[in-house]
N, C-alpha and C positions, 0 to 999 in steps of 0.2 A: 631744220631746214638748212642744209648745207649751202644753198645758193646765197643765203644772207651773209655767210662768212666768205664765200667765193668773190663777192663783189669787191670789197676793199682789198682782199688778198691779190686779186688780179691787177688792180690798180697799182698796188705796191710793187708787184713783180715786174710789171711793165716799166715802171719808173726806174727800177734798178737795172734794167737790161742795158741802158746806156745809149740807145738810139731812139730817135723820135719814131721811126717806123715800128720798132718793137713796142714802144709805149702805146702807140695808136692801136696796134693789134690787140694788146691786152685790155685796153679801154673798151674795144668792141666786144671782147669776150665778157668783160664785166657787164656790158649792156645786155648781153644774152642771159647772164645770170640774173640780172634784174627782171627780165621778162619771165624767167622761171619762177622767181619769187612772187611776182604778181599773180602768176597762174596758181601757185601753191596757196596764196592767200584766198583767191577766189574759191578754190576747192575746199579749203578749211571752212570758209563761210558757208558754202553749200551744204556741208555735212554737219554743220552746227558746232564745230570745234571752237570757233571764235565768235563772240557776240558782235552784233552790227556796229555798236559805237566804237569798238576797238578796230574793226575793219576800216571804218571811215578814217580814223586817226592814222592807222598804218598806211592806208592808201595815199593819204596826203603826204606822208613822209616819203613814200616811194616816188611820188610825183616830183618832189623836190630833188631827190637823188637823181632821177631821170633828167631833170632840167640841168643840174650841175654837170652830170656826166656828158650830156649832149653838148654843152658849152665847151667842155674840155676837149671832146673829140673834134669839134669844129675848129678850135684853136690849134690842135695838133695837126689837123689836115691842112690848115692854112700854112703852118710852118713847113710841112712836108712839101707843099707846092712851091714855096719860096726858095728853100735851100736844099731840098732833097735829102734831109737828114734822116 
């Protein structure tokens, strides 16, 4: 599942771009990759590739990543509004 690797990769790439606007853009791309991963998890569960207990555990971890990512996006948006970086 490439989307699982794409999430932290996009966060890192955006952070290294040097501007808040670029960082925010890549955080939003990471959020899209997270949505892809959630969909892939659902499909894997539906076709019996992953047992239910593992799905529950992974889904909880994805929820935590979504919460942290959302908070970081919110912080970056606020920074963008304040100083236009």
